[in-house]
N, C-alpha and C positions, 0 to 999 in steps of 0.2 A: 195687301191687296186681297179683296174678298173673292171667293170662288164658289162654285156650285158643287156641293158634295153629296153624292148618293150614299146613304148608310143603309145597307140591307140588314134586316133584323133590328131596325131602329127602335122598335118598341120593347125590345128585350133588355136585359140587365146592362150589358156593356154598350149595346147600341144606343139606348136612351141617354146614358151618360155622355156618349160621344155627340149625340144630337144637341144636348144642352151646352156642351163646351163649344162646339163649332158655331152654334147660333150666337153664343156670347161674344165670339170673335168677329161677328159681322158677316159671316158667310151665309149663303143660301143653302138650306139643307132639305134634301128629298129623303123621305123615309119609306122604304119598301118593306112591308111586313104582312104576313098572313094570320098573325095572332095565334099561331099554334103554341108557341111558348112565350110570346111577348104579351104585353098588356096595354090596353088603351090608357089606363091611369098613369103609366110611365111617361106618356107623351102628351097628356092632357094640358100641361102648362104651355105647350108650344103651339097648340092647334089654332090659336088666334094670332100667331106671329106671322106677319106678311112674308117673312123669309123662310117659312116652314111649309113643306108640302107633303101630305101623306098619300101614298099610293097603296091601297090594300090589294096585295097581289102575292103571288107565290113564285119563288125562284125556279120551281119545277116547270113553270110555263114560260117558254122562251119569249112569247109576246109580252109578258109582264116585264121581263128583264130588259127587252128592247125599249119599251115605253119608258121605264124608269131611268135608263142611261141616256136617253135622247138629249136632255138639256143639262147633263152633268159634266163637270170637268174631271172630277176624281171619284173613285169608288172606294169606300171602306166597307169591305164585305164581312159582315158579322153573322149573317143568317146561317144557321146550321141546327141540326138536332144534336145537342150535346149529350153527355152522360155515357160512360162506359156500360153500366148495367142496362140502360135502355137499348144500346146497340146489340147487346148480347140477347136481350129478349126479342128484339125486332130488327134484325140486321137489314132486311129489305128496305124498310122505310128510311132507316139511317143512311143507307147507301143512296137511295133515290134523292133525298134532300142534299146530302153532303157532297155527293159526287156528280150526279146528273144536274142538280141545281147549280153547283159550282161551275160546271162546264157551260151551262146556259149563260151564266153571268160573264164568263170570259169571252164567249162568242159575242154577246151583246156589247161588251166593253170594246172589243176589237172593232166591231162594225160601226159603232158610234164614236170611234176615235177618242176614247177616254185617255187622259194624259197619264194617269198612273192608277194601278189596281192594287190596293193594299188589303191583305186578307188575314183573317184570324186563323193562324195555324195552331198547333197544339203540342205541348210537352209530351203528350201520349205517344208521339212519333218516336221517342227514344226507346220505347218498348223494353226488351229484355237486356238492353245494354247496361252493364254494371258500372260503367265509367262515371265517376263523380269528381267535380261538378260536371254537368252536362254541357258538352261543347257542340256547336251546330254541326260540325263535320263528322261526328261519330254517333251513329244511331244503331239500334239493334232491330230485332224482329218485332213487329207489332204484337200486342197482347190482347187486342179486342177488335171487333169490326169497326168501332169508332176510330181507333188509332189508324187502321188501314185507310179509312176514308180521308183522314186529315193528311196522311202521307201522300195519297194520290193527288190531293189538292196541290201539294208542293210540286209534284212531278208535272202536273198539267200547267201550272203557272210557269214553270221553267221552259216547257215546250212552247207556250204562247209567246214568251219573251224572245226565244231564239228564232222561232218560225215566223212570227207576225210582227215582232218589234214592239209588243205591248209591254210597257214598263210594269213590273210587278215587285212587290215586297211582301214577304210572309212574316208574320209576327207569331212566334211560338209562345202562346200564353201559358203561364204557369199558375194554376189555381187562383184565379182572380176572385176578389171579394170586394164588397162595398155596398153603398146604397142602391136600392132598386132590385137587389138580388132576392129572388123569391125563396122564402123559407119553407114553403109548403110543397106537398106532392112527393111522390115516390122517388123522384130523381133530383130532389133538392140538394144543393151543395152543402158540404158539411158545416161551414161556419154559420151561415144564416139559420140553418136547421137547428144547430145546437144552441145558438143565441135564443131563438124563439122558444125552444123547449125549456131552457133554464128560466126564461121570463115567465113561462107558464107552469113553473114548478114541476117539470117533468125530467126524468133521468134520460139523458141521451145514451145511445149505444155506439160505442167505438167498434169498428170492424177490426178484429185482431186484438193484439195486446197493447196497442197504442204506441208501438215503437216505430211504425212507419213514419216517414218524415216528408214534408212538403215545403216547397218554396212558395208560400202564400204571398200573393202579390196584390197590393191595394190598387183599386180602380184608377186613382190619379196617376200612378206610374204607367198604366196601360194607355191612358189618354195622352200622356206625354209622348210615348213611343209612336202612337198614331200620328201625332202632330209632326214629330221629327221625320218620320217616314214620308209624310206628305211633302215636307219642306225641302228635303235634301237635294242638292244639285250635284253631289259627288257621283261620278259615273260608277265607281267601284262599290258604292253603297246601294245601288239599284240591282234588281233581278237577283235577289238572294233572300235568305231567311235570317231572322234574329230571335234569340231568346228574349222574351219579354217578361221580366221578373225583377225582384229586388236583388237577388244574388246571395241568398242565405237560405237556411232551412230550419224547420222546427218540427219536433215529433208531435204526433196527435195528442199524446198525454200532456206535453207542455202547452200546446195550443189550448186545451181544455182548462188548464190551470189559469192561463191568462184571461180567457173569457170569463171565468168565474170571478177572478180578481177585479176585472173592470166592471162587471155587472154588479158586484157587491157594493160599489159606490152608490148605486141606485137602490139596491135591496140587499142588505147584509145577509138575509136568510139563504140567499143563493149559494153561499159558500158551503152550506151543509147538504146540498143536493148531491147524492152519489152518482157515479157514472157506471154504466154497465158495459160489459165486453161481449162481443159476438164473434162470429167466424170471419176470417179474412174474406174479402170480396174477390170473386173471380175477375181476372183481367186487370187488377190493380197493380201499378208499379210500386215496389216497396219504398224507394227513395227518389225524391225529386229535388234537385238543387242545381240552379242554373249558373253557368259561367256567363257573365254579361260583358266581357271584354270587347267582343266584336261590336256590340251596340255602342259602347263607350267610345271606341276608336273611330268608327265610321259615321255614327249619328250624333256624337257628343252627348250620349244619353247619361244622365245623372239622376237616378231615381230619388224622388223627394221624400217618400214615405217608407220607413221601415215597417216590418210586420206589426210591431207593437203600436207605432204611431197610427197606422191605418186601422188597426183593430179598435183602438180607442175612438176614432172618428166613426167607424161603422156601428159600434155598440151604441154610441150616443144617438145615431140616426134611427136604429132599430127600436131603442127604448122609447123614442118620441113618436114612432110610427106604428108600433105594434101594440102599444098600451091601449 
């Protein structure tokens, strides 16, 4: 059965992939975006689709949130200012978007009787906890303003569930990568940035000695989790948070090795490009590795793409779109 789904931040990396997927399943999709970090070209293919509606607006304006939620059944809330370094450089704007904007979306969703509010939470919430793999019930102290905002989102969602009966599900994304992810700018994520630099014969700089590890998660696994969170009818599966990841980890050094290996199929000279090493980044979690048992048990989550499988797909996309 088709639904009307509001995707905030729908012109961004994850949001545009969600727009494409849910349109392909016959749903009506409303995209709310202010194009602060999203791009028109990400949603260009949908603009003439009768089931797609673009609202250019800002989640910091309650009236925009109310307008966008008016005709929606469900909300997939992706809009946020990402990046730990950005939040350290500008904590006020990060808080304004990620906390005040989030609260506006909750209020609008409550008032317009949204059936379920599914939101992008973050693995940064685990903070200084050294427990590996990361289990939803054990978190540490946040290490950045960004991490604080994403944890506050979880607290607000829980209160709105308990106080107003709004169904919420938080998805703690672990280092998502894939097509449409911007390789440019000071706050670009590491995978698209490094791929782009190698394609352009530049040496990427790894922060630290390359021993930090991440549970890099291909976009298709994230789309699957959003679909499962939207579909579930289990009472115990709602009003909680889930790790959204593949459930494995790889060091930055090994990640770079694989990027070079896959790119060398297109240009063998990339194997010879050296990597540079810099200082560790302030606010970075050393190791990120998700336990996905809760999602498997309650949502029947079975991630389709390992890191290597997703990386091969992503590199093929970047090679064809950056050249």
